[in-house]
C-alpha positions, -999 to +999 in steps of 0.1 A: +000+000+000+015+033-010+014+064+010-034+050+034-127+044+107-180+055+123-191+049+101-236+037+057-234+006+037-229+009+000-253-018-011-254-014-049-233+002-076-260+028-081-260+036-044-223+039-045-225+064-073-250+084-054-234+082-020-197+075-024-180+061+007-209+070+030-192+049+057-182+043+092-154+066+104-132+040+117-148+021+145-185+015+141-208+006+170-241+013+154-257+044+138-273+064+165-260+096+182-263+107+218-263+142+232-240+144+262-233+179+276-208+171+303-181+197+300-158+195+330-152+232+330-179+259+331-181+284+303-163+313+320-146+345+308-151+364+276-176+351+252-166+347+216-188+354+186-211+325+193-229+316+225-224+279+220-204+256+198-218+221+193-191+194+190-194+158+178-171+129+183-171+091+187-168+072+220-137+055+205-100+056+213-091+069+179-111+100+190-092+104+222-083+140+215-120+148+218-125+123+247-097+138+267-104+174+257-140+169+269-132+150+300-105+174+312-122+206+301-093+215+278-115+225+249-139+245+271-110+263+287-100+278+253-136+288+245-139+310+276-175+322+279-187+304+248-202+271+259-191+238+244-218+211+241-210+176+230-228+148+211-214+113+206-219+095+173-215+058+166-214+063+128-199+087+103-231+092+082-250+103+113-223+128+122-222+142+086-260+144+086-258+163+119-232+187+105-252+193+074-284+199+093-268+223+117-272+200+147-234+202+153-208+227+142-175+209+145-167+172+147-140+145+150-145+120+122-127+094+100-115+100+065-141+081+045-172+100+058-152+133+055-146+125+018-182+115+013-195+145+032-175+169+010-182+151-023-220+147-019-224+185-012-203+195-042-177+208-018-200+231+000-207+213+033-176+209+053-139+216+055-112+195+072-095+219+095-071+197+115-058+162+123-062+142+154-050+106+152-030+082+130-028+044+132-047+020+154-058-004+127-046-041+126-052-074+109-058-098+138-062-136+130-068-169+146-032-182+150-044-218+147-058-211+112-036-183+099+001-185+105+014-162+078+002-135+055-001-159+026-025-180+047-050-152+046-060-165+011-091-187+014-100-174+049-130-154+062-118-120+074-141-094+088-141-056+082-165-032+099-187-023+069-188-024+031-168+006+018-157+019+052-121+030+058-108-004+069-128-023+042-112-001+016-077-007+031-082-044+032-095-046-003-065-027-015-041-050+004-058-080-011-053-066-046-017-060-039-012-096-031-025-105-066-057-120-052-092-113-066-123-103-045-156-089-057-159-057-037-197-058-035-202-094-024-169-098-006-165-132-024-133-143-040-098-155-030-105-141+005-140-140+020-145-104+032-172-105+059-187-072+068-194-074+105-203-046+130-173-041+153-194-046+184-201-082+174-168-090+157-153-105+189-182-129+193-180-138+157-143-146+162-150-167+193-177-187+175-153-194+147-175-178+120-146-156+110-109-164+109-098-129+117-105-092+111-090-060+097-103-036+123-095-004+143-089-001+180-101-011+205-117-040+185-083-053+174-071-055+210-104-071+220-097-099+195-061-103+209-076-106+244-097-135+229-065-153+217-060-136+184-027-127+169-017-094+152-006-105+118-002-070+103-003-035+116-016-012+089+008+015+099+036-007+085+022-002+051+025+035+051+055+059+047+067+069+082+041+045+096+015+073+095-020+075+079-050+095+089-076+078+110-093+108+126-097+144+113-115+175+126-142+189+103-163+220+105-194+233+088-184+259+062-212+281+074-200+280+110-164+286+099-174+317+079-196+330+107-174+322+137-137+319+128-127+329+164-147+300+178-132+275+153-097+288+162-104+284+199-115+247+194-084+241+173-062+257+200-079+234+226-072+204+203-036+213+199-031+218+236-050+185+243-027+166+220+003+182+236-010+171+270-018+136+258+017+131+243+034+145+274+012+125+299+003+093+281-008+074+313-029+102+326-044+108+292-052+071+287-070+071+321-089+103+312-100+088+279-111+056+296-130+076+323-149+094+296-157+061+279-169+047+312-191+077+317-206+073+282-210+036+281-212+026+317-181+004+314-144+011+311-121-008+288-101-035+307-063-030+309-056-059+285-076-041+258-069-005+267-031-007+270-021-022+237-048-003+219-035+030+232+001+023+222-009+018+186-025+052+181-005+084+174-020+117+183-011+144+159-023+178+148-013+170+112-042+159+091-018+138+069-035+152+038-015+131+013-028+099+029-065+111+027-060+114-011-044+080-012-073+064+007-097+080-018-076+065-047-078+030-030-116+033-029-117+043-065-095+013-074-117-010-055-147+002-075-164+016-044-161+053-053-161+075-084-131+097-085-139+125-061-130+162-065-112+169-033-097+203-041-106+227-013-115+200+012-089+214+036-087+248+052-056+246+075-050+284+079-067+285+113-047+255+125-014+268+112-020+301+130-025+282+162+005+260+156+027+290+150+015+307+182+023+275+201+058+273+186+050+242+166+056+233+129+029+241+105+012+214+084+005+209+047-027+203+028-011+183-001-025+208-026-061+201-015-066+233+004-089+263-004-074+286-030 
C-alpha cells in the first residue's frame, strides 16, 4: 500500500455512485447519536462570537483528543464564555447528517465520511481543519488457522462495513497480493465478511470468522480472545502514518465564527500536547470518559495495547487522505472525487505558529 474508521453501507453500484463512501469513520458501533453535555469546565470568561459551539465525536480511542479534551475541560478552557456542548456518534453518516443539518458545528470523524460529506455536497458542506490521530488499525487472526500473510487466502476475514475505511484498506491490500475479490459481495480468493465491530469479537469466538482488519479497540479485544496481530496497517505507510481521525467544521460555521473555530483548534492542539506529554494520565482520562458514556471502562488488556498503537497528531496527513480515496476508486467503491478545497488549514497553522510548533501541509487540496 502506497502512502493509506464510524461509520452507511454501499449496497449497490447505483447507491455507491449516489453516496460514495458513506461509511463508518473507523470504529462502528451502530448508527445512533447521543447528546451528552458534560463539560468538566464551566463556560467562564469572555464570550466569543457564538454563545455555543456544538461538538461531535465518537466514543472511541481513535477520537481520544476529543474524549480527553471533553473529560479534562481543555476544549472549554480555550472557549472562555462560549459554551461547548457535546454529542457522541456511533457512525460517520450520522455525524455528517448532523453537521449538514446544523445540529453540530464541529466534529471529529474518520477520512471516508469526510470525503463523502465533501463530495456529496459538491464541496459546500464541510472543511477538514485539522488532524487528530493516526494508526490504530490491525489485521488480527486466529493463529491456529492463519500462520502467515499468505495463509489469509481462502480465509474469512471481517471488516466493519462495506466501503468503510478499513474495508477499503483491506481490499487494497488483497489486490496488492494479486488476489481477486468482488468488492460488493466480498467473495473471492478471500471472503471479506462485513461485520459490525461490536459483534466481531463474538464472531471470532464462535469461529464464524478467521480474523478481522479492524480499528482499536476492536483489534485488542480480539487479541484478548486469543487472536494474533498479523499485520499493523501503519507498517504499510511511509513513516508509519496515515489519517484515522480528522477535525471537520461546517463551512457556514467557519465563515460566521472563525474565532470559535480557532479556539477549538487551540484546545485540540493543547490537548494533543498534554496527551503526548502525559500518556498514562491521558489514557486514564479517555477511559474515564468512555466509562461515563458507556457505563463500562475498557479493561487493561484491551486499553493498554490499543492506546500504544495510536499516534495523536495535529497534522491531518493530507496526502494519505488522497491515497485512501484512490484506493476506494481502485476497488470500485467510489467514483473519482474532486477533493480540491476539502482542507482549510490556515486557522490550525495560525494556532501552531502561536504554540511554537511546525505548520502542516494540505497536499495541494486546500482552499485557494
